[in-house]
Kinemage of the C-alpha trace (Angstrom):
@kinemage 1
@onewidth
@group {chain A} dominant
@subgroup {mainchain}
@vectorlist {calphas} color= white
{ca met a 1} P -4.702 -2.302 3.384
{ca thr a 2} L -2.362 -4.357 1.247
{ca gly a 3} L -4.254 -6.627 -1.103
{ca gln a 4} L -7.502 -4.706 -0.598
{ca his a 5} L -7.298 -2.425 -3.604
{ca gly a 6} L -10.598 -3.799 -4.835
{ca val a 7} L -12.274 -2.047 -1.940
{ca tyr a 8} L -11.130 1.245 -3.408
{ca ser a 9} L -11.951 0.481 -7.052
{ca thr a 10} L -14.061 2.946 -9.065
{ca ala a 11} L -16.451 2.390 -11.926
{ca ser a 12} L -14.834 2.457 -15.362
{ca asn a 13} L -17.098 5.365 -16.325
{ca pro a 14} L -18.530 6.906 -13.137
{ca arg a 15} L -20.136 9.800 -15.015
{ca arg a 16} L -22.133 7.356 -17.128
{ca ala a 17} L -23.003 5.359 -14.003
{ca phe a 18} L -24.333 8.543 -12.400
{ca gly a 19} L -26.439 9.314 -15.473
{ca glu a 20} L -27.887 5.803 -15.636
{ca ala a 21} L -28.720 5.855 -11.926
{ca leu a 22} L -30.493 9.199 -12.336
{ca arg a 23} L -32.501 7.986 -15.311
{ca asn a 24} L -33.507 4.781 -13.495
{ca ala a 25} L -34.488 6.672 -10.344
{ca arg a 26} L -36.558 9.111 -12.376
{ca lys a 27} L -38.418 6.372 -14.254
{ca gln a 28} L -38.876 4.023 -11.288
{ca arg a 29} L -39.850 6.602 -8.658
{ca lys a 30} L -42.353 5.076 -6.223
{ca ala a 31} L -44.398 8.252 -6.031
{ca gly a 32} L -44.768 8.307 -9.804
{ca arg a 33} L -42.484 8.544 -12.795
{ca leu a 34} L -40.923 11.941 -13.435
{ca ser a 35} L -40.189 13.502 -16.795
{ca gln a 36} L -36.875 15.276 -17.314
{ca ser a 37} L -38.772 18.558 -17.138
{ca asp a 38} L -40.362 17.526 -13.820
{ca leu a 39} L -36.985 16.613 -12.332
{ca gly a 40} L -35.467 19.831 -13.640
{ca arg a 41} L -38.189 21.821 -11.887
{ca leu a 42} L -37.812 19.908 -8.596
{ca ser a 43} L -34.030 20.313 -8.618
{ca his a 44} L -34.151 23.992 -9.649
{ca thr a 45} L -32.390 23.350 -12.937
{ca ser a 46} L -33.535 22.658 -16.516
{ca lys a 47} L -34.693 19.767 -18.670
{ca ser a 48} L -31.594 20.159 -20.845
{ca thr a 49} L -29.329 19.862 -17.783
{ca ile a 50} L -31.059 16.654 -16.674
{ca ser a 51} L -30.840 15.272 -20.216
{ca arg a 52} L -27.147 16.088 -20.398
{ca ile a 53} L -26.403 14.478 -17.012
{ca glu a 54} L -28.318 11.322 -17.942
{ca ala a 55} L -26.310 11.124 -21.170
{ca gly a 56} L -23.047 11.280 -19.196
{ca val a 57} L -22.059 14.699 -20.521
{ca pro a 58} L -20.097 16.881 -18.031
{ca pro a 59} L -20.284 18.761 -15.806
{ca ile a 60} L -22.508 17.848 -12.844
{ca ala a 61} L -23.103 20.835 -10.561
{ca ser a 62} L -21.829 19.980 -7.078
{ca his a 63} L -25.123 20.841 -5.329
{ca leu a 64} L -27.279 18.523 -7.471
{ca pro a 65} L -26.371 15.091 -5.995
{ca ala a 66} L -27.717 16.070 -2.572
{ca leu a 67} L -30.908 17.386 -4.191
{ca phe a 68} L -31.350 14.143 -6.128
{ca asp a 69} L -30.919 12.148 -2.923
{ca gln a 70} L -33.570 14.309 -1.286
{ca ile a 71} L -36.009 13.979 -4.200
{ca phe a 72} L -35.643 10.217 -4.547
{ca gly a 73} L -34.963 9.368 -0.890
{ca thr a 74} L -31.783 7.528 -1.849
{ca asp a 75} L -29.846 8.099 1.399
{ca gly a 76} L -26.624 9.505 -0.078
{ca his a 77} L -26.496 7.248 -3.155
{ca phe a 78} L -26.084 10.097 -5.636
{ca lys a 79} L -23.620 11.810 -3.341
{ca arg a 80} L -21.441 8.686 -3.366
{ca leu a 81} L -21.735 8.344 -7.145
{ca tyr a 82} L -20.710 11.984 -7.507
{ca glu a 83} L -17.617 11.371 -5.382
{ca glu a 84} L -16.585 8.724 -7.907
{ca val a 85} L -17.109 11.212 -10.737
{ca val a 86} L -14.894 13.737 -8.939
{ca asn a 87} L -12.228 11.162 -8.128
{ca gln a 88} L -12.012 9.984 -11.728
{ca ser a 89} L -10.596 13.375 -12.719
{ca phe a 90} L -7.434 12.648 -10.725
{ca pro a 91} L -4.516 10.315 -11.598
{ca ala a 92} L -4.912 6.713 -10.399
{ca leu a 93} L -2.597 7.036 -7.388
{ca phe a 94} L -4.376 10.154 -6.154
{ca arg a 95} L -7.745 8.439 -6.635
{ca arg a 96} L -6.532 5.567 -4.492
{ca arg a 97} L -5.295 7.964 -1.830
{ca met a 98} L -8.653 9.753 -1.748
{ca ala a 99} L -10.533 6.459 -1.536
{ca met a 100} L -8.362 5.451 1.422
{ca glu a 101} L -8.953 8.882 2.935
{ca arg a 102} L -12.738 8.465 2.720
{ca gln a 103} L -12.556 5.128 4.545
{ca ala a 104} L -9.984 6.177 7.149
{ca thr a 105} L -10.926 6.204 10.809
{ca ala a 106} L -7.969 8.438 11.644
{ca ile a 107} L -5.985 10.964 9.589
{ca phe a 108} L -2.737 12.679 10.568
{ca glu a 109} L -1.392 15.486 8.379
{ca trp a 110} L 1.856 17.392 8.556
{ca ser a 111} L 2.131 20.352 6.207
{ca pro a 112} L 5.197 22.609 6.132
{ca thr a 113} L 3.996 24.769 3.231
{ca leu a 114} L 0.218 24.887 2.599
{ca ile a 115} L -3.187 24.623 4.228
{ca pro a 116} L -4.129 20.929 3.764
{ca gly a 117} L -6.756 20.205 1.118
{ca leu a 118} L -9.286 19.011 3.699
{ca phe a 119} L -9.336 22.525 5.188
{ca gln a 120} L -8.952 24.751 2.128
{ca thr a 121} L -11.545 27.304 1.031
{ca ala a 122} L -12.619 27.393 -2.611
{ca glu a 123} L -10.674 30.604 -3.277
{ca tyr a 124} L -7.504 29.324 -1.617
{ca ala a 125} L -7.738 26.143 -3.701
{ca arg a 126} L -8.311 28.113 -6.915
{ca arg a 127} L -5.225 30.247 -6.213
{ca leu a 128} L -3.110 27.140 -5.712
{ca phe a 129} L -4.428 25.474 -8.852
{ca arg a 130} L -3.827 28.660 -10.842
{ca ser a 131} L -0.178 28.733 -9.769
{ca ser a 132} L 0.365 25.132 -10.861
{ca asn a 133} L -1.885 25.288 -13.966
{ca pro a 134} L -1.269 28.735 -15.498
{ca arg a 135} L -2.999 27.802 -18.786
{ca ala a 136} L -6.155 26.429 -17.152
{ca thr a 137} L -9.419 28.236 -17.904
{ca asp a 138} L -11.535 29.768 -15.144
{ca glu a 139} L -14.058 26.956 -15.647
{ca glu a 140} L -11.359 24.319 -15.291
{ca leu a 141} L -10.029 25.966 -12.136
{ca ala a 142} L -13.525 26.134 -10.679
{ca gly a 143} L -13.952 22.423 -11.393
{ca met a 144} L -10.667 21.608 -9.661
{ca ala a 145} L -11.710 23.657 -6.644
{ca arg a 146} L -15.099 21.891 -6.497
{ca ala a 147} L -13.319 18.546 -6.577
{ca arg a 148} L -11.040 19.670 -3.747
{ca leu a 149} L -13.993 20.786 -1.632
{ca ala a 150} L -15.887 17.563 -2.343
{ca arg a 151} L -13.165 15.727 -0.387
{ca gln a 152} L -14.156 17.696 2.698
{ca glu a 153} L -17.555 15.993 2.882
{ca leu a 154} L -15.973 13.172 4.886
{ca leu a 155} L -15.501 15.630 7.779
{ca arg a 156} L -19.231 16.376 7.847
{ca gly a 157} L -20.523 12.802 7.835
{ca asp a 158} L -22.229 10.950 10.666
{ca ala a 159} L -18.975 9.230 11.650
{ca pro a 160} L -16.100 11.549 10.690
{ca pro a 161} L -12.535 10.349 11.140
{ca thr a 162} L -10.334 11.562 13.952
{ca val a 163} L -8.115 14.215 12.370
{ca arg a 164} L -4.808 15.470 13.738
{ca val a 165} L -3.039 18.266 11.851
{ca val a 166} L 0.302 19.932 12.487
{ca leu a 167} L 1.102 23.023 10.404
{ca cys a 168} L 4.360 24.891 10.220
{ca glu a 169} L 3.855 28.464 11.403
{ca ser a 170} L 4.961 29.593 7.930
{ca val a 171} L 1.716 28.154 6.540
{ca ile a 172} L -0.244 30.578 8.690
{ca arg a 173} L 1.944 33.521 7.736
{ca arg a 174} L 2.147 32.788 4.003
{ca arg a 175} L -0.376 34.888 2.070
{ca phe a 176} L -2.071 33.956 -1.189
{ca gly a 177} L -4.154 36.617 -2.863
{ca ser a 178} L -5.940 39.282 -0.885
{ca arg a 179} L -5.994 39.866 2.827
{ca asp a 180} L -9.729 39.152 2.872
{ca met a 181} L -9.144 35.774 1.250
{ca met a 182} L -6.527 34.817 3.834
{ca arg a 183} L -8.708 36.038 6.712
{ca glu a 184} L -11.498 33.797 5.430
{ca gln a 185} L -9.118 30.851 5.101
{ca leu a 186} L -7.744 31.269 8.604
{ca ala a 187} L -11.272 31.645 10.005
{ca val a 188} L -12.269 28.367 8.327
{ca leu a 189} L -9.145 26.742 9.734
{ca leu a 190} L -10.081 27.892 13.234
{ca gly a 191} L -13.577 26.538 12.740
{ca his a 192} L -12.218 23.107 11.870
{ca gly a 193} L -10.014 23.225 14.942
{ca glu a 194} L -13.111 23.615 17.116
{ca arg a 195} L -14.544 20.276 15.996
{ca his a 196} L -14.460 17.570 18.656
{ca thr a 197} L -12.893 15.146 16.154
{ca thr a 198} L -10.150 17.519 14.986
{ca arg a 199} L -6.959 18.633 16.734
{ca leu a 200} L -5.011 21.432 15.074
{ca gln a 201} L -1.483 22.385 16.154
{ca val a 202} L 1.086 24.879 14.918
{ca leu a 203} L 4.806 24.117 14.893
{ca pro a 204} L 6.689 27.376 15.681
{ca leu a 205} L 9.249 28.682 13.221
{ca asp a 206} L 11.976 28.379 15.867
{ca ala a 207} L 11.291 24.668 16.480
{ca glu a 208} L 14.207 22.248 16.398
{ca ala a 209} L 15.128 20.426 13.170
{ca his a 210} L 13.128 17.251 12.570
{ca leu a 211} L 12.872 14.317 10.143
{ca leu a 212} L 9.888 15.714 8.209
{ca met a 213} L 11.298 19.121 7.297
{ca asp a 214} L 11.528 18.361 3.584
{ca gly a 215} L 7.847 17.872 2.799
{ca pro a 216} L 4.267 17.044 3.752
{ca ile a 217} L 3.164 13.630 4.962
{ca thr a 218} L -0.199 12.022 5.700
{ca leu a 219} L -0.972 8.957 7.808
{ca leu a 220} L -4.233 7.167 6.995
{ca thr a 221} L -5.516 4.542 9.426
{ca ala a 222} L -8.072 2.103 8.040
{ca pro a 223} L -10.920 0.421 9.961
{ca asn a 224} L -8.684 -2.668 10.324
{ca his a 225} L -6.190 -0.420 12.221
{ca met a 226} L -3.545 -0.667 9.479
{ca thr a 227} L -1.832 2.629 8.693
{ca ala a 228} L -0.531 3.843 5.346
{ca val a 229} L 1.920 6.685 4.743
{ca cys a 230} L 1.231 9.103 1.884
{ca val a 231} L 4.118 11.294 0.750
{ca glu a 232} L 3.833 14.122 -1.775
{ca ala a 233} L 6.487 15.933 -3.751
{ca phe a 234} L 6.526 18.038 -6.919
{ca arg a 235} L 3.790 16.520 -9.137
{ca thr a 236} L 4.388 13.100 -7.602
{ca ser a 237} L 2.907 11.058 -4.793
{ca ser a 238} L 3.596 7.706 -3.187
{ca ile a 239} L 1.767 5.425 -0.753
{ca his a 240} L 3.694 3.145 1.606
{ca glu a 241} L 2.030 0.407 3.616
{ca asp a 242} L 5.012 -1.680 4.727
{ca gln a 243} L 6.063 -1.324 8.348
{ca glu a 244} L 9.590 -0.343 7.310
{ca his a 245} L 8.128 3.001 6.214
{ca val a 246} L 5.139 3.247 8.533
{ca arg a 247} L 6.881 2.877 11.903
{ca pro a 248} L 9.472 5.664 11.504
{ca ala a 249} L 6.855 7.943 9.948
{ca met a 250} L 4.516 7.450 12.915
{ca ser a 251} L 7.383 8.083 15.317
{ca ala a 252} L 8.371 11.283 13.492
{ca cys a 253} L 4.745 12.486 13.561
{ca asp a 254} L 4.572 11.808 17.301
{ca asp a 255} L 7.680 13.946 17.738
{ca leu a 256} L 6.051 16.777 15.779
{ca thr a 257} L 2.921 16.800 17.942
{ca ser a 258} L 5.135 16.931 21.038
{ca glu a 259} L 7.128 19.899 19.732
{ca ala a 260} L 4.116 21.802 18.383
{ca leu a 261} L 2.068 24.296 20.359
{ca ser a 262} L -1.022 23.017 22.153
{ca ala a 263} L -4.355 23.231 20.348
{ca arg a 264} L -5.332 26.263 22.449
{ca glu a 265} L -2.008 28.039 21.884
{ca ser a 266} L -2.160 27.222 18.183
{ca ala a 267} L -5.651 28.707 17.867
{ca ala a 268} L -4.395 31.864 19.564
{ca val a 269} L -1.496 32.158 17.085
{ca ile a 270} L -3.826 31.680 14.110
{ca arg a 271} L -6.357 34.172 15.480
{ca lys a 272} L -3.673 36.773 16.179
{ca his a 273} L -2.300 36.564 12.653
{ca met a 274} L -5.808 36.622 11.152
{ca glu a 275} L -6.600 39.816 13.043
{ca ser a 276} L -3.352 41.418 11.853
{ca leu a 277} L -4.289 41.035 8.189
């Protein structure tokens, strides 16, 4: 992936690009030009909302891109433009990581503390964002949660990546918010584990010490089979693509999967704790 950053580049103003694409699609529709009022009616919103989106004024409701693709027959074009809008709200390094994530053919995640973002529910994400952004408004938190959930679309595509996840047992036991919220989160986690392209394992609390105890790590494998290592710490993140970092990280992740419970045993542990809540 070194030297291919252009592949992951985003438009300088993706929100404006989305608005221009919507206006062009509306005016050049093969079945007949639509007014803003017409498009508002077809998309179950209002003329003022369409006008605002076309002018590049935030926000864009997360359900609208799919509706626009359906109305104009654009085969995911607005969905992809919306992903760029979402990504632009993150710092440059995180945007690059998410772009690499979308293109990855294989993803490995180790998380010793939290449910990974690809598997979080909206409420779980909002709770996390509230803890790290205590002054954020409810609207801002909702926007952050929508952006987090937009990342999960890659798991529902026609060719989803192979995903391997190892969670520390403490992640399953740690409770945010209400019992109902955690039951929902664990149920969603179990659902992901049932996908043919996803393998979910739990590392028991009494497991031996290992090299990755101090924090989460993600391995992203690109279509050219090159793997990058993404490491996160408090408000920081780094991406390593040189083999000096990649090889030991891959070896450490292999060790984790060997020490962790099997997928079936892990599901049983998650289900048991969910039922105890």
